[in-house]
C-alpha positions as CSV (number, residue, x, y, z in Angstrom):
1,M,-30.0,21.2,-13.7
2,G,-32.5,18.8,-14.8
3,R,-31.6,15.4,-15.7
4,A,-31.2,14.6,-19.3
5,N,-32.3,11.1,-19.6
6,L,-35.5,9.6,-19.4
7,R,-37.8,10.5,-16.1
8,T,-39.1,7.5,-14.9
9,D,-42.6,7.6,-16.2
10,E,-40.8,7.9,-19.7
11,L,-38.6,5.3,-19.0
12,R,-41.5,2.7,-18.1
13,T,-43.4,3.5,-21.0
14,V,-39.9,3.0,-23.4
15,F,-39.8,-0.4,-21.6
16,E,-43.5,-1.2,-22.4
17,R,-43.0,-0.4,-26.0
18,A,-39.7,-2.5,-26.6
19,F,-40.8,-5.4,-24.3
20,G,-44.6,-5.5,-24.5
21,G,-45.2,-5.0,-20.8
22,P,-44.5,-2.9,-18.0
23,P,-41.2,-3.2,-15.7
24,E,-41.5,-4.5,-12.0
25,L,-39.0,-2.1,-10.6
26,V,-36.8,0.7,-11.5
27,V,-33.3,1.1,-10.1
28,R,-32.0,4.4,-9.9
29,S,-27.7,4.2,-9.5
30,P,-25.6,7.3,-9.6
31,G,-22.2,8.0,-10.7
32,R,-19.3,9.5,-8.1
33,V,-17.2,12.4,-7.9
34,N,-14.2,12.2,-5.7
35,L,-13.6,15.1,-3.8
36,I,-10.0,14.1,-2.6
37,G,-8.3,11.0,-2.3
38,E,-6.9,9.9,-5.8
39,H,-5.4,6.4,-6.6
40,T,-5.4,5.5,-2.8
41,D,-8.0,2.8,-2.8
42,Y,-6.1,0.0,-4.3
43,N,-3.3,1.0,-2.0
44,D,-5.3,0.3,1.1
45,G,-5.8,3.7,1.8
46,F,-8.4,6.8,2.4
47,T,-11.0,8.5,0.0
48,L,-13.6,10.9,-0.1
49,P,-16.0,10.6,-2.8
50,V,-19.9,11.7,-3.2
51,A,-22.4,10.4,-5.1
52,L,-24.0,12.3,-7.7
53,D,-27.5,13.4,-9.0
54,L,-26.5,12.1,-12.5
55,G,-26.8,8.2,-13.1
56,T,-28.3,5.4,-14.5
57,D,-31.8,3.9,-14.8
58,V,-32.1,0.3,-15.1
59,A,-36.0,-0.9,-15.5
60,V,-36.4,-4.6,-15.1
61,R,-39.3,-7.5,-15.6
62,R,-38.4,-11.2,-14.9
63,R,-38.7,-13.4,-18.2
64,S,-39.8,-17.0,-18.0
65,D,-37.5,-18.6,-20.7
66,G,-34.1,-18.1,-19.1
67,L,-33.0,-15.5,-21.4
68,L,-31.3,-12.2,-20.3
69,R,-32.4,-9.5,-23.1
70,T,-31.0,-5.9,-22.5
71,T,-31.6,-2.6,-24.2
72,A,-28.9,0.0,-23.6
73,C,-30.9,3.6,-24.8
74,R,-28.3,5.6,-25.2
75,L,-26.1,3.3,-27.4
76,D,-29.6,2.3,-29.4
77,A,-27.9,-1.3,-28.6
78,T,-29.3,-4.6,-27.4
79,D,-28.2,-7.9,-26.5
80,A,-29.4,-11.2,-25.3
81,R,-28.0,-14.3,-24.0
82,P,-29.3,-17.1,-21.9
83,V,-28.6,-17.1,-18.0
84,D,-27.3,-20.5,-17.9
85,A,-24.5,-19.5,-20.8
86,L,-23.9,-15.8,-20.3
87,R,-20.4,-15.7,-21.4
88,P,-19.5,-12.3,-20.0
89,T,-16.0,-12.2,-21.7
90,E,-17.8,-12.1,-24.9
91,G,-19.6,-9.3,-27.0
92,P,-19.7,-5.5,-26.7
93,E,-17.8,-4.0,-23.6
94,W,-21.1,-2.6,-22.3
95,A,-22.9,-5.5,-22.8
96,R,-20.1,-7.5,-20.8
97,Y,-20.6,-5.3,-17.8
98,V,-24.2,-6.2,-17.8
99,A,-23.6,-10.0,-18.2
100,G,-20.5,-9.8,-15.9
101,A,-22.8,-8.4,-13.4
102,A,-25.6,-11.2,-13.8
103,A,-22.8,-14.0,-13.8
104,L,-21.5,-13.0,-10.5
105,L,-24.7,-12.3,-8.9
106,L,-25.7,-16.0,-10.3
107,E,-22.0,-17.6,-8.8
108,S,-22.8,-15.7,-5.3
109,R,-26.8,-16.5,-5.2
110,G,-27.2,-19.8,-7.0
111,D,-30.3,-18.9,-8.7
112,L,-31.2,-15.9,-11.2
113,P,-34.1,-15.7,-13.6
114,G,-34.3,-14.5,-17.0
115,A,-34.9,-10.9,-17.3
116,D,-35.8,-7.9,-19.6
117,L,-33.4,-5.0,-18.7
118,L,-33.5,-1.5,-20.3
119,I,-30.7,0.9,-19.4
120,D,-30.5,4.8,-19.9
121,S,-28.1,7.1,-18.2
122,D,-27.3,10.7,-17.9
123,L,-23.7,10.2,-16.9
124,P,-20.9,11.4,-19.6
125,I,-19.3,8.5,-20.5
126,G,-15.3,8.2,-20.2
127,A,-15.3,11.3,-18.0
128,G,-14.1,9.8,-14.9
129,L,-17.7,9.5,-13.2
130,S,-17.7,6.0,-12.9
131,S,-20.5,5.5,-15.2
132,S,-19.1,1.7,-15.3
133,A,-19.6,1.3,-11.8
134,S,-23.2,3.1,-11.7
135,L,-24.0,0.7,-14.4
136,E,-22.7,-2.4,-12.6
137,L,-24.5,-1.7,-9.5
138,G,-27.6,-0.7,-11.0
139,V,-27.8,-4.0,-12.9
140,L,-27.0,-6.1,-9.8
141,V,-29.6,-4.2,-7.4
142,A,-32.3,-4.6,-10.4
143,L,-31.8,-8.4,-11.0
144,L,-31.6,-8.7,-7.2
145,G,-35.0,-7.3,-6.9
146,L,-36.5,-10.3,-9.0
147,T,-35.1,-12.7,-6.4
148,T,-35.8,-13.4,-2.6
149,A,-32.0,-13.0,-2.0
150,T,-30.4,-10.5,0.2
151,I,-26.9,-8.7,-0.1
152,D,-25.6,-6.0,2.0
153,R,-24.3,-2.9,0.7
154,T,-20.5,-3.9,1.0
155,E,-21.1,-7.0,-0.5
156,L,-22.9,-5.3,-3.8
157,A,-19.6,-3.1,-4.4
158,R,-17.6,-5.9,-3.9
159,L,-19.3,-7.8,-6.7
160,G,-19.3,-4.8,-8.8
161,Q,-15.5,-4.4,-8.3
162,R,-14.9,-8.0,-9.4
163,V,-16.8,-7.3,-12.6
164,E,-14.2,-4.5,-13.4
165,N,-11.2,-6.8,-12.1
166,E,-12.2,-10.4,-13.4
167,I,-14.5,-9.3,-16.4
168,I,-13.2,-6.2,-18.1
169,G,-9.7,-6.5,-16.7
170,V,-9.4,-3.1,-15.0
171,R,-7.3,-3.5,-11.8
172,S,-9.5,-1.0,-9.8
173,G,-10.0,-0.4,-6.4
174,I,-13.2,-0.5,-4.5
175,M,-13.8,3.3,-4.3
176,D,-16.1,3.6,-6.9
177,Q,-18.6,0.9,-6.1
178,L,-18.5,1.8,-2.5
179,A,-19.3,5.3,-3.0
180,I,-22.1,4.3,-5.3
181,A,-23.4,1.7,-3.2
182,C,-23.2,3.3,0.3
183,A,-23.5,7.3,0.0
184,A,-25.9,9.2,1.8
185,A,-27.9,12.4,0.1
186,G,-26.0,15.6,1.4
187,S,-22.7,14.0,2.5
188,A,-19.3,12.6,1.3
189,L,-18.4,9.2,2.4
190,L,-15.1,8.6,3.7
191,I,-13.8,5.4,3.0
192,D,-11.3,3.2,4.6
193,C,-10.2,1.1,1.7
194,R,-8.8,-1.4,3.9
195,T,-11.4,-2.0,6.2
196,L,-14.0,-0.8,4.1
197,A,-15.5,1.1,7.0
198,T,-17.4,4.1,5.7
199,E,-18.3,7.4,7.6
200,D,-20.8,9.9,6.4
201,V,-19.3,13.4,6.4
202,P,-22.0,16.2,5.4
203,L,-21.0,19.0,3.6
204,P,-21.4,22.5,4.9
205,A,-24.2,24.5,4.0
206,G,-23.9,27.2,1.3
207,I,-21.2,25.3,-1.2
208,R,-21.8,23.4,-4.2
209,I,-19.9,20.8,-6.2
210,L,-18.6,21.7,-10.0
211,V,-18.2,18.7,-12.1
212,L,-16.0,20.2,-14.8
213,D,-15.6,17.8,-18.1
214,S,-12.7,18.2,-19.9
215,A,-14.4,16.8,-23.1
216,V,-10.7,14.5,-23.0
217,P,-11.9,10.9,-23.2
218,R,-9.9,8.2,-21.4
219,T,-10.4,4.6,-21.1
220,L,-9.0,3.0,-17.9
221,A,-8.1,-0.7,-19.4
222,G,-6.5,1.3,-22.2
223,S,-4.5,3.6,-20.0
224,A,-1.7,3.9,-17.7
225,Y,-3.8,3.0,-14.8
226,N,-2.7,-0.4,-14.3
227,T,0.9,0.7,-14.9
228,R,0.3,3.1,-11.8
229,R,-0.7,0.4,-10.1
230,T,2.2,-1.9,-10.7
231,E,4.5,1.0,-9.8
232,C,3.0,1.4,-6.3
233,E,3.4,-2.2,-5.8
234,A,7.3,-2.3,-6.7
235,A,7.8,0.9,-4.6
236,L,6.1,-1.1,-1.7
237,R,8.3,-4.0,-2.1
238,R,11.5,-2.0,-1.9
239,L,10.1,-0.7,1.0
240,Q,9.5,-3.7,2.6
241,D,13.1,-4.9,2.4
242,V,13.6,-2.5,5.3
243,A,10.0,-2.5,7.0
244,P,8.6,-6.0,6.4
245,Q,5.6,-5.0,8.4
246,L,4.1,-2.8,5.7
247,R,0.8,-4.3,4.2
248,A,0.5,-1.3,1.6
249,L,1.7,2.0,0.9
250,R,-0.9,3.4,3.4
251,D,1.0,2.0,5.8
252,V,4.0,4.2,4.9
253,T,4.9,7.2,6.9
254,P,6.8,10.6,5.6
255,D,9.4,9.8,7.9
256,L,9.8,6.1,6.7
257,L,9.6,7.5,2.8
258,A,12.1,10.5,4.1
259,Q,14.7,7.9,5.2
260,H,14.5,5.1,2.9
261,G,13.0,6.7,-0.5
262,S,16.7,6.4,-2.0
263,R,16.0,2.6,-2.1
264,L,13.4,3.8,-4.6
265,T,13.6,4.5,-8.5
266,D,12.7,8.3,-9.3
267,V,9.4,6.9,-10.4
268,E,8.7,4.7,-7.7
269,L,9.6,7.4,-5.2
270,R,7.1,10.1,-6.8
271,R,4.3,7.4,-6.9
272,A,4.9,6.3,-3.3
273,R,5.0,10.2,-2.2
274,H,1.9,10.9,-3.9
275,I,-0.1,8.1,-2.0
276,V,1.6,9.0,1.2
277,T,0.6,12.6,1.2
278,E,-2.7,12.0,-0.3
279,N,-3.8,9.9,2.7
280,L,-2.8,12.8,4.7
281,R,-4.8,15.2,2.8
282,V,-7.9,12.9,2.8
283,Q,-7.9,12.6,6.4
284,A,-7.5,16.4,7.0
285,G,-10.2,17.0,4.5
286,A,-12.7,15.2,6.3
287,A,-11.7,17.0,9.5
288,A,-11.9,20.5,7.5
289,L,-15.4,19.7,6.2
290,R,-16.6,18.6,9.9
291,A,-15.3,22.0,10.9
292,D,-17.2,23.8,8.2
293,D,-13.6,24.9,7.0
294,V,-14.2,25.0,3.4
295,E,-11.1,27.2,2.7
296,T,-9.0,24.7,4.1
297,F,-10.4,21.8,2.0
298,G,-10.3,24.1,-1.0
299,R,-6.1,24.3,-0.4
300,L,-6.3,20.8,0.2
301,M,-7.6,20.1,-3.3
302,V,-5.3,22.4,-4.7
303,D,-2.4,20.5,-3.2
304,S,-3.8,17.3,-4.4
305,H,-4.1,18.4,-8.0
306,A,-0.4,19.2,-7.9
307,S,0.3,15.8,-6.5
308,L,-1.4,14.0,-9.3
309,R,0.3,16.1,-11.7
310,D,3.7,16.0,-10.7
311,D,4.4,13.0,-8.7
312,Y,1.4,10.6,-10.1
313,A,1.6,12.2,-13.8
314,V,-2.1,11.4,-14.5
315,S,-3.0,14.8,-15.4
316,G,-2.5,16.5,-18.8
317,P,-2.3,19.8,-20.6
318,E,-6.3,20.2,-20.9
319,L,-6.9,19.1,-17.1
320,D,-4.3,21.5,-16.2
321,T,-5.7,24.3,-17.9
322,L,-9.3,23.5,-16.7
323,V,-8.2,23.6,-13.4
324,D,-6.1,26.8,-13.3
325,I,-9.0,28.5,-14.9
326,A,-11.4,27.2,-12.2
327,L,-8.9,28.6,-9.6
328,A,-8.8,32.1,-11.4
329,T,-12.8,32.2,-11.3
330,P,-14.0,34.0,-8.2
331,G,-16.5,32.1,-6.0
332,V,-14.2,28.8,-6.1
333,L,-12.6,27.9,-3.3
334,G,-10.7,24.8,-4.8
335,A,-10.3,22.5,-8.0
336,R,-8.4,19.6,-8.9
337,L,-8.6,16.6,-11.5
338,T,-11.1,13.6,-10.3
339,G,-11.1,9.9,-11.2
340,A,-8.2,8.2,-12.6
341,G,-7.2,11.2,-14.7
342,F,-5.4,10.8,-18.2
343,G,-8.3,12.9,-19.4
344,G,-12.0,13.5,-17.9
345,C,-13.4,15.7,-15.4
346,A,-12.1,18.0,-12.7
347,V,-14.1,18.9,-9.8
348,A,-14.2,22.4,-8.1
349,L,-16.0,23.6,-4.8
350,A,-18.0,26.7,-5.4
351,T,-20.0,28.9,-2.9
352,A,-23.6,28.4,-3.6
353,D,-24.4,32.0,-4.7
354,S,-21.5,31.7,-7.3
355,A,-22.1,28.2,-8.6
356,E,-24.4,28.9,-11.9
357,R,-22.4,32.0,-12.6
358,V,-19.1,29.8,-12.3
359,A,-20.6,26.9,-14.1
360,E,-21.1,29.4,-17.0
361,A,-17.9,31.2,-17.1
362,I,-15.3,28.1,-16.7
363,P,-16.1,26.5,-19.7
364,A,-16.3,29.4,-21.8
365,R,-12.7,30.3,-20.6
366,Y,-11.6,26.7,-21.1
367,R,-13.3,26.7,-25.1
368,D,-11.4,29.7,-25.5
369,A,-8.2,28.2,-24.5
370,T,-8.5,24.7,-26.1
371,G,-10.8,24.6,-28.4
372,R,-12.5,22.0,-26.5
373,P,-16.1,22.4,-25.8
374,G,-16.0,21.4,-22.2
375,T,-19.2,21.0,-20.0
376,A,-19.8,22.2,-16.3
377,Y,-22.6,20.7,-14.0
378,V,-23.6,21.9,-10.5
379,T,-24.4,18.8,-8.2
380,V,-25.2,17.9,-5.0
381,P,-24.3,14.6,-2.7
382,S,-27.2,12.2,-3.5
383,Q,-28.3,9.0,-2.2
384,G,-26.5,5.5,-3.2
385,T,-27.9,3.0,-5.5
386,H,-31.9,2.5,-4.4
387,V,-35.1,0.9,-6.0
388,H,-36.7,4.0,-7.3
389,W,-40.0,2.7,-8.4
390,T,-41.7,-0.9,-8.1
391,S,-44.9,-1.9,-9.7
392,G,-46.4,-2.6,-6.4
393,A,-45.1,0.2,-4.3
394,P,-43.6,3.1,-5.8
395,H,-40.4,4.6,-4.2
396,Q,-40.6,2.0,-1.5
397,P,-37.1,0.3,-1.0
398,L,-37.0,-3.6,-1.5
399,P,-35.8,-6.1,1.7
400,N,-33.1,-7.5,-0.5
401,L,-30.7,-4.6,0.2
402,R,-29.6,-4.1,3.2
């Protein structure tokens, strides 16, 4: 599958045309798809995402007048504001992500030059593939490259999460940003969302990841995402009455939930049950991949989707149909919704020799069943946010990012 956005040389040409000179560097920031472990991150749990070979490119050059000027190719939109008065809560949402990243980097590092930014992306927007986190981290690394400051990848992820939480108003966990900041090519990333410890889990040879876009858009800030988080917090408080040592739903065992689940409302019980069982599925899934046991991993994906549908109530008719079609297609080992839900994408695991055929068959059947277009992408785990090109040394990483 070829990239739909501008290649680096084209991006540089467009940048020069837009800003009257070449960029100093170009950053590639991937999207992410979560193989298993949904809604566990803000409950201090475990998750297993991969970075995609779809993502966001950010070309940048410093300015001497203290102005942050941004052009978004895909939106055919521009934004300009002074670095010393960014006001990141004002303006269109896409520009607030950019200004928010700049404002928090300025707060963290104390100095930031003006800059010209050109942004392009081949990620489906609103599909649950973390286009916003991809943008945040791409802008952060691009602006960081204009300074002598350094940052480690975990802190980079934290800054991206703060953009979501403090600027945009989405109470997201840190999974998306950690996956995009820290992922290694060829591997999933096992994340402990309490300690932020990560472990590369290589994917077995002979399988491919399929991203299946339902063409049902979803917007986290306008959805029930924040409500789900509130419901988990309520369940935790009730369980803390009998087990005050609990810090998060991550600490709840199946036995404790079975013993004291009657203290919860029906909704709270179902939300807690999903988190408890999903954390177990993540750890079992990582073990299965290490053992090259893709059949077990596929079954865990199916169980995860059922839990997200029935206990967490974040699926919908189109996503359920898409997953059912995928599971009925020869060559597919497992499938589930991915991301926050409420629309967006499903993810499937398929054998390598069937992946292209499957990627054609599933959308065709989905279109017949729902009337929605649907799209399938065959992808492989890719590298996290990195400097793809610099004017002085193409393809060399900057020392700023550790």
